[in-house]
N, C-alpha and C positions, 0 to 999 in steps of 0.2 A: 529807247523811245525816241522817235523823231517828232519834233514840234516844228512845223514849217511856218515861216513868217509870211507876212502879207506880200512882200516883194517876190518871194519864191512862187507863191500861189498866183500872183498876177502874171509873172513870166510864164507859168504853166498855161494860163488862160490865153496868153498871147502866142501859144504854140512854140515856145522857145525849146529847141531841140535838146540842148544840154540839160535843161531842167526836167524835161520829160524822161531823159535817160536816167537821171539821178532818182527820180520818183520810181522808175522801174527797178532800180537797184534796191531801194528801200523795200519795195513790195516783194522782190525775189528773196530777200533775207528774212522775210516774215516780220519785218519791223512794223509795229503798230504805228499808224500815222495819226498825228494830232495837229490841231490848230487851236488858237485861242478864240474866245468870243470877240476879242478886239479885232482879230483878223477877219472874222466873219462879218462884223459890222463894216469894216473898211471895204471888203469886197462888195457888199450890198450897196454901199454908198456909191462906189464906182459904177456898179451895174445900173443904178437908177439914173446916173448922169450920161449913160451911153446913148448914142444916136438911136439904136434899137433897144431901148431899155427893157422891153418885154422879153426879148430873146436873151439878153444878157443876164437878166434876173434868173431865168430858167437855167442857164449855164452855171451860174454861181450856186444856185440851189442844188443842182446835181453834183457839183464838185464838193460842196460842204457835206453832203450825205456820206461821202467816202471817208470822212474823218471822225475821230473822237474829238469832241470839243472840250478844251480845258477852260474852266472858269476861275475867276479870281474871287476869293473870299477876303474877309478883312485881314486875316493874318498873311495871306500870300501877297496882298497889295502892300502891306507894311514891309514885308521882306524885300519886295522889288524896290521900294523907296530906300531902304537901308543899303542894299547892294549897290544901287545907283550912286548913292552918296559916297560909299567907300571907293568905288571905281573912280569917281571924279576927284576925290581927295588924293588918290594915288597919282593922278595925272598932273596935279598942281606942282609947280616948280617953286 
Protein backbone atom coordinates (compact mmCIF):
# COMPACT_ATOMS: atom_id res chain seq x y z
CA UNK A 1 0.00 0.00 0.00
CA UNK A 2 1.32 3.43 -0.91
CA UNK A 3 0.15 6.40 1.16
CA UNK A 4 1.43 9.54 -0.47
CA UNK A 5 2.03 12.60 1.66
CA UNK A 6 1.14 16.20 0.91
CA UNK A 7 4.65 17.16 -0.24
CA UNK A 8 4.66 14.36 -2.81
CA UNK A 9 1.21 15.36 -4.08
CA UNK A 10 2.14 19.06 -4.29
CA UNK A 11 5.25 18.13 -6.28
CA UNK A 12 3.01 16.11 -8.60
CA UNK A 13 0.74 19.11 -9.11
CA UNK A 14 3.84 21.20 -9.84
CA UNK A 15 4.77 18.73 -12.59
CA UNK A 16 7.90 17.43 -10.86
CA UNK A 17 9.25 14.86 -13.32
CA UNK A 18 10.74 12.53 -10.70
CA UNK A 19 7.50 12.44 -8.73
CA UNK A 20 5.49 11.69 -11.86
CA UNK A 21 7.86 8.81 -12.67
CA UNK A 22 7.50 7.41 -9.15
CA UNK A 23 3.72 7.61 -9.37
CA UNK A 24 3.84 5.70 -12.66
CA UNK A 25 5.96 3.03 -10.93
CA UNK A 26 3.31 2.61 -8.22
CA UNK A 27 0.58 2.36 -10.84
CA UNK A 28 2.51 -0.14 -12.98
CA UNK A 29 2.98 -2.38 -9.94
CA UNK A 30 -0.77 -2.31 -9.33
CA UNK A 31 -0.09 -0.56 -6.05
CA UNK A 32 -3.28 0.93 -4.59
CA UNK A 33 -2.75 4.65 -4.07
CA UNK A 34 -3.84 6.27 -0.84
CA UNK A 35 -3.77 9.70 0.74
CA UNK A 36 -5.08 10.92 4.06
CA UNK A 37 -7.90 13.34 4.71
CA UNK A 38 -5.24 15.64 6.15
CA UNK A 39 -3.44 15.75 2.79
CA UNK A 40 -6.73 16.39 1.00
CA UNK A 41 -7.42 19.34 3.32
CA UNK A 42 -3.92 20.73 2.81
CA UNK A 43 -4.23 20.45 -0.98
CA UNK A 44 -7.55 22.30 -0.97
CA UNK A 45 -6.17 24.98 1.34
CA UNK A 46 -3.38 25.61 -1.14
CA UNK A 47 -5.75 25.53 -4.09
CA UNK A 48 -8.03 28.19 -2.63
CA UNK A 49 -4.98 30.43 -2.04
CA UNK A 50 -3.76 30.11 -5.65
CA UNK A 51 -3.90 33.00 -8.12
CA UNK A 52 -6.40 31.05 -10.22
CA UNK A 53 -8.20 29.35 -7.35
CA UNK A 54 -11.05 28.05 -9.46
CA UNK A 55 -8.74 26.17 -11.85
CA UNK A 56 -6.53 24.89 -9.02
CA UNK A 57 -9.52 23.57 -7.06
CA UNK A 58 -10.54 21.58 -10.14
CA UNK A 59 -7.01 20.17 -10.46
CA UNK A 60 -6.96 19.13 -6.80
CA UNK A 61 -10.43 17.62 -7.04
CA UNK A 62 -9.40 15.54 -10.06
CA UNK A 63 -6.20 14.40 -8.35
CA UNK A 64 -8.01 13.36 -5.17
CA UNK A 65 -10.49 11.27 -7.17
CA UNK A 66 -7.60 8.97 -8.16
CA UNK A 67 -6.87 7.99 -4.54
CA UNK A 68 -8.41 5.99 -1.76
CA UNK A 69 -8.65 8.35 1.19
CA UNK A 70 -7.57 7.11 4.60
CA UNK A 71 -9.33 8.68 7.55
CA UNK A 72 -8.31 8.85 11.17
CA UNK A 73 -10.57 7.51 13.84
CA UNK A 74 -10.05 7.86 17.57
CA UNK A 75 -7.79 4.81 17.88
CA UNK A 76 -5.61 5.66 14.88
CA UNK A 77 -5.19 9.23 16.16
CA UNK A 78 -4.11 7.85 19.55
CA UNK A 79 -1.62 5.51 17.87
CA UNK A 80 -0.09 8.39 15.91
CA UNK A 81 0.41 10.27 19.17
CA UNK A 82 1.95 7.22 20.82
CA UNK A 83 4.29 6.49 17.90
CA UNK A 84 5.34 10.14 17.66
CA UNK A 85 6.14 10.18 21.37
CA UNK A 86 8.23 7.00 21.09
CA UNK A 87 10.14 8.37 18.14
CA UNK A 88 10.89 11.63 19.94
CA UNK A 89 11.86 9.74 23.12
CA UNK A 90 14.40 7.70 21.15
CA UNK A 91 15.97 10.86 19.72
CA UNK A 92 16.59 12.46 23.11
CA UNK A 93 20.16 12.34 24.32
